[in-house]
ZAMARGU-4260 file (C-alpha; in steps of 0.2 Angstrom, whole numbers, plus 5000, padded with zeros to 4 digits):
<rodrens>
0) 4897/5115/4844 | 4878/5113/4846 | 4880/5095/4854 | 4893/5102/4866 | 4882/5116/4871
5) 4867/5105/4874 | 4878/5093/4884 | 4886/5106/4895 | 4869/5115/4898 | 4864/5099/4908
10) 4879/5102/4919 | 4874/5120/4922 | 4887/5127/4910 | 4882/5142/4900 | 4884/5143/4881
15) 4895/5158/4882 | 4907/5148/4894 | 4907/5133/4882 | 4911/5144/4867 | 4925/5153/4877
20) 4932/5136/4883 | 4932/5129/4865 | 4941/5144/4858 | 4954/5143/4871 | 4957/5124/4868
25) 4958/5128/4849 | 4971/5142/4853 | 4981/5130/4864 | 4982/5117/4851 | 4971/5104/4860
30) 4956/5105/4848 | 4955/5107/4829 | 4940/5116/4821 | 4931/5113/4805 | 4917/5124/4798
35) 4904/5116/4787 | 4891/5128/4781 | 4884/5137/4797 | 4890/5123/4809 | 4907/5121/4818
40) 4914/5104/4822 | 4929/5100/4833 | 4940/5085/4836 | 4955/5082/4847 | 4972/5087/4840
45) 4985/5073/4838 | 4994/5079/4854 | 4978/5080/4864 | 4973/5063/4858 | 4989/5055/4865
50) 4986/5063/4882 | 4968/5058/4882 | 4973/5040/4878 | 4986/5039/4892 | 4974/5046/4905
55) 4960/5034/4899 | 4971/5020/4903 | 4971/5025/4921 | 4952/5026/4922 | 4946/5012/4912
60) 4960/4998/4912 | 4965/4986/4926 | 4981/4994/4933 | 4996/4984/4935 | 5001/4982/4954
65) 5017/4990/4958 | 5029/4979/4968 | 5046/4988/4968 | 5053/5006/4969 | 5063/5016/4957
70) 5077/5028/4963 | 5086/5041/4953 | 5098/5055/4956 | 5093/5063/4939 | 5079/5076/4940
75) 5076/5074/4921 | 5072/5055/4924 | 5059/5060/4937 | 5045/5068/4928 | 5027/5071/4934
80) 5020/5071/4952 | 5022/5052/4954 | 5040/5056/4959 | 5044/5062/4976 | 5060/5071/4981
85) 5070/5062/4995 | 5085/5074/4995 | 5094/5088/4985 | 5096/5076/4970 | 5087/5060/4974
90) 5069/5055/4969 | 5058/5040/4972 | 5043/5032/4963 | 5034/5015/4962 | 5040/5004/4948
95) 5026/5002/4936 | 5028/4991/4920 | 5029/5001/4904 | 5031/5018/4913 | 5050/5017/4917
100) 5060/5032/4911 | 5069/5028/4896 | 5084/5039/4900 | 5095/5044/4914 | 5102/5033/4929
105) 5087/5024/4937 | 5088/5010/4949 | 5075/4997/4955 | 5074/4992/4973 | 5063/4982/4985
110) 5059/4987/5002 | 5064/4974/5015 | 5051/4967/5028 | 5051/4978/5043 | 5040/4987/5055
115) 5030/4997/5042 | 5043/5011/5040 | 5039/5011/5021 | 5022/5016/5025 | 5027/5031/5036
120) 5040/5036/5023 | 5027/5036/5009 | 5015/5046/5020 | 5029/5059/5022 | 5033/5060/5003
125) 5016/5060/4995 | 4999/5068/5001 | 4991/5051/5005 | 4980/5057/5019 | 4972/5070/5007
130) 4970/5057/4993 | 4962/5045/5005 | 4950/5059/5010 | 4946/5063/4992 | 4943/5044/4988
135) 4931/5043/5003 | 4922/5058/4998 | 4920/5051/4980 | 4913/5035/4987 | 4901/5044/4998
140) 4895/5055/4984 | 4891/5041/4972 | 4886/5026/4983 | 4868/5032/4984 | 4867/5031/4965
145) 4875/5013/4965 | 4862/5007/4978 | 4848/5015/4968 | 4853/5006/4952 | 4857/4990/4961
150) 4840/4990/4968 | 4833/4991/4950 | 4830/5009/4950 | 4829/5018/4933 | 4838/5033/4926
155) 4833/5042/4910 | 4845/5043/4896 | 4849/5061/4898 | 4852/5059/4916 | 4863/5044/4913
160) 4874/5055/4902 | 4875/5069/4915 | 4879/5057/4929 | 4892/5048/4919 | 4901/5064/4914
165) 4901/5069/4933 | 4907/5052/4938 | 4922/5053/4926 | 4926/5071/4930 | 4926/5068/4949
170) 4936/5052/4947 | 4948/5060/4935 | 4952/5074/4948 | 4958/5061/4960 | 4966/5048/4950
175) 4978/5060/4940 | 4985/5064/4957 | 4987/5046/4963 | 5006/5041/4964 | 5000/5022/4962
180) 5011/5015/4976 | 5014/4997/4981 | 5001/4990/4994 | 5014/4990/5008 | 5015/5009/5007
185) 4996/5011/5008 | 4990/4999/5021 | 4976/4986/5020 | 4961/4997/5019 | 4966/5010/5006
190) 4950/5018/5000 | 4956/5020/4982 | 4951/5002/4979 | 4933/5004/4984 | 4933/5020/4974
195) 4939/5012/4958 | 4927/4997/4960 | 4912/5009/4962 | 4918/5019/4947 | 4919/5004/4936
200) 4902/4997/4942 | 4893/5014/4939 | 4901/5017/4922 | 4895/5000/4916 | 4878/5003/4923
205) 4876/5020/4915 | 4884/5015/4898 | 4869/5009/4890 | 4857/5023/4892 | 4871/5036/4891
210) 4878/5029/4875 | 4860/5028/4867 | 4857/5046/4872 | 4873/5051/4863 | 4868/5042/4847
215) 4851/5050/4848 | 4856/5068/4851 | 4874/5071/4845 | 4881/5073/4828 | 4898/5075/4820
220) 4902/5081/4802 | 4897/5064/4795 | 4880/5062/4804 | 4874/5055/4820 | 4886/5047/4832
225) 4886/5028/4835 | 4880/5021/4852 | 4893/5008/4851 | 4910/5008/4843 | 4926/4998/4844
230) 4932/5010/4857 | 4917/5010/4868 | 4916/4991/4868 | 4935/4990/4872 | 4932/5002/4887
235) 4917/4992/4894 | 4927/4976/4892 | 4942/4983/4901 | 4930/4989/4915 | 4922/4972/4917
240) 4940/4965/4918 | 4944/4978/4931 | 4929/4974/4942 | 4934/4955/4942 | 4952/4960/4946
245) 4946/4971/4961 | 4934/4958/4967 | 4948/4945/4969
</rodrens>
């Protein structure tokens, strides 16, 4: 709890708000608490860990490029905001490997070459203009930091952690809304590409001092946290692969 309070204080979040939020997360089954002496420790519950892992793939791993479309007449086969409603009983989403519904009647289709009608349809079905604005705002917010670091500027370890938390938080708010459509529906200058490239580059640039500060100041029930773990190394490797993919 002390580590959470100290970290959140750097974001301008008070101790009382942290304790209230943690209590609510425990009550909702997202966190599990453990009391050792006078200190309280928390971990993600199994359900929350699965949700975290699924979301983390969207942030840190190269995303497969959708090529086709999925159509269904079964609402139960169209969960989540990636699916858009076409009519009273019909729904549509991009076909993404390993994310196809496992039940219900779902059909795969390709859009035929034409006059850009699929882009107009996508703009009607999904809030693409709003998403584009959010991605552009994200780039505008963090491009100065990227220029500073690219020019050899330095960031203190506590500031690196604070900035990385802000980076992930603000990117998360957009990415979890993104329906991840084929390029033909987005156009050649979709700002999500630049935003993802900037996110990956900044995360990698901040990782060293941020992870070092975590190891220096944060503790779990077994002692100081490690600056490098298999999970953090896999994450950085995935982001490096992501930057290579986006640059080509």
